[in-house]
C-alpha positions, 0 to 999 in steps of 0.5 A, spaced: 500 500 500 505 504 501 508 503 494 502 505 491 501 511 495 508 513 493 507 512 485 500 515 486 503 521 489 507 522 483 502 523 478 499 530 476 492 532 480 486 534 475 488 540 471 486 544 465 487 540 458 492 542 454 487 545 449 484 549 454 490 552 456 492 554 449 485 557 449 486 560 456 493 563 454 491 565 447 496 561 444 498 560 437 503 555 433 508 560 430 509 558 423 516 561 422 518 557 428 516 551 425 511 550 431 506 544 431 502 542 438 501 535 439 495 535 444 493 527 444 496 525 451 495 517 448 501 519 443 505 523 448 505 517 453 507 513 447 513 517 445 515 517 453 515 510 453 520 509 447 525 512 452 524 506 457 523 507 464 523 514 467 521 512 474 526 517 478 529 519 472 532 526 470 529 529 464 531 535 459 525 536 455 526 540 449 521 545 447 515 543 451 510 548 448 504 548 451 506 542 456 503 536 453 509 532 452 511 535 459 505 532 462 506 525 460 514 525 462 511 527 469 506 522 469 511 517 468 514 518 475 520 522 473 523 525 479 526 531 476 524 535 469 528 541 466 524 544 460 528 549 456 523 553 452 525 559 447 518 562 446 515 566 452 508 565 451 508 558 453 512 560 460 505 561 464 502 554 462 509 551 464 509 554 471 502 552 472 505 545 471 510 546 475 506 548 481 502 542 480 508 538 481 512 541 487 520 540 486 519 536 480 519 541 474 524 546 473 523 551 467 529 555 463 527 560 458 532 560 453 535 557 447 536 549 447 542 551 441 546 555 446 543 552 453 549 549 457 545 542 459 552 540 463 550 545 468 543 543 469 544 537 473 548 534 479 554 531 477 552 525 482 548 522 476 554 521 472 556 514 470 563 512 467 562 512 459 563 504 459 558 503 464 550 503 463 547 510 461 546 515 466 539 516 469 538 522 464 534 522 458 533 528 453 526 528 450 523 533 445 518 534 440 523 538 436 521 544 431 522 542 424 527 548 423 531 546 429 531 539 429 537 537 424 542 542 427 540 540 434 542 533 432 548 534 429 550 539 435 549 533 440 552 528 435 559 532 436 557 532 443 557 525 443 564 524 440 567 529 444 563 527 451 561 534 452 554 538 453 549 533 456 554 527 455 559 529 460 554 525 465 555 519 460 551 516 455 545 520 455 539 517 451 535 521 447 528 520 444 526 525 439 521 527 433 523 529 426 520 530 420 519 523 417 524 524 411 529 526 416 527 520 421 528 515 415 535 518 413 537 518 420 536 510 421 537 508 413 541 502 412 546 501 407 544 501 400 537 505 401 535 511 397 535 515 404 542 513 406 545 520 407 550 524 411 546 524 417 545 516 417 553 515 417 554 521 422 548 518 427 550 511 426 557 511 427 556 514 434 549 511 436 545 505 436 539 509 432 532 506 432 526 509 429 520 507 433 514 509 430 510 514 425 505 520 428 501 522 422 501 529 421 493 530 422 495 529 430 498 535 430 495 542 431 496 546 426 497 540 421 504 540 418 504 537 411 509 531 413 508 526 418 513 525 424 518 520 426 520 518 433 527 516 433 531 513 439 539 514 440 543 510 445 551 513 444 555 507 443 561 505 448 566 505 442 564 509 436 565 505 430 570 510 427 576 513 431 577 519 428 575 526 430 568 528 429 570 534 424 574 530 420 569 524 419 564 530 418 568 533 412 569 526 409 562 524 409 560 531 407 564 531 401 562 524 399 555 525 399 555 532 395 555 527 389 550 522 391 549 519 384 556 519 382 561 514 384 564 515 391 571 517 388 568 524 385 566 526 392 573 524 395 577 528 390 574 534 392 578 533 399 584 535 395 587 541 391 586 541 383 593 540 382 594 534 386 587 531 386 587 525 381 594 523 385 591 524 392 584 521 390 588 515 388 592 514 394 586 515 399 582 510 395 588 505 395 590 506 402 582 505 404 581 499 399 575 502 397 572 500 390 572 507 387 566 506 383 561 505 389 555 510 390 555 514 396 549 510 398 553 503 398 558 505 403 558 502 409 560 504 416 567 500 415 568 503 408 567 510 411 572 508 417 577 506 412 576 512 408 577 517 414 583 513 417 586 514 410 584 521 409 587 522 417 594 519 414 594 524 408 593 530 413 598 528 418 603 528 412 600 535 409 596 538 415 594 544 410 589 539 407 585 539 412 583 546 412 582 546 404 575 547 401 574 546 394 569 551 394 574 557 396 579 554 390 573 555 385 571 562 388 578 564 387 579 561 380 572 565 378 575 572 381 581 571 378 578 569 371 573 576 372 580 580 374 583 577 367 577 579 363 577 586 366 584 587 365 584 584 358 578 589 356 582 595 359 588 593 355 584 593 348 580 599 350 587 603 351 590 600 345 584 602 340 585 608 336 583 615 340 578 620 337 581 626 335 
């Protein structure tokens, strides 16, 4: 009986519905902020279940908005919920939830892209990287406009063990546009295989949980939404810096319909491009006529290791950007054209 009273005490008391709060505070989803409200608590409960047991857990929720997902997190018996909300219009409704769950809900009015989550939780919850994940979760129904830059930022944090990952292998349960969710989880050879697939999967176990139809949101977006769960790996599948891996993958996938050697070549200055591309492909032992979508994580690992070797021999290679070389060449061509025109004008017979 004592246990049941304890569990019951962690559930929220009767409150106005999320829809009633939206009317009460005259809230509207802002299109420029890619806001879409999820009002069905059965769906928010289902999102929360993908994170696993939250009993006694610490949770950071990203962009809680009117607080539908927040309610599900609190009802899942999380002990400490930190919400980070950029839009001040939602703060009063979140304060109502905080008052209904004394000592369990903290509100930060700020931008998740700049918020220092490593300062948001006690160091005592940390777990060594090699052990099980800490009892800390990141959960969020992300605005479409911020979802990709945010997951890239967190993937780099995972690689460096910084930010939310100073506490250990913090797990994430997040929503994305269905197309982005498919890219994150795409297997080798699929049409959705992309830069995001490689960057996420070399660092994490990535699972696409389920799809929420667009009609479940208010206002209804033009696309469906996918829920994705991430668990950082104890050992990344590629042992190079995040920035180096990202540069190799970005160059490979910029020509996704071409053979992979085309993108690899763009890592090198034009004067030595053919020679160094051949050397890198041979060192990595990767078939140069594979398409980018056909490359496995071991292929990318071999290519990254080979590129790192070449950069060790010539550190200037890492800072090389083929777009900058093209820009300078274009400027030079325009300069020569202008000079030639000036010389022709000077040599032309002058009127009396």
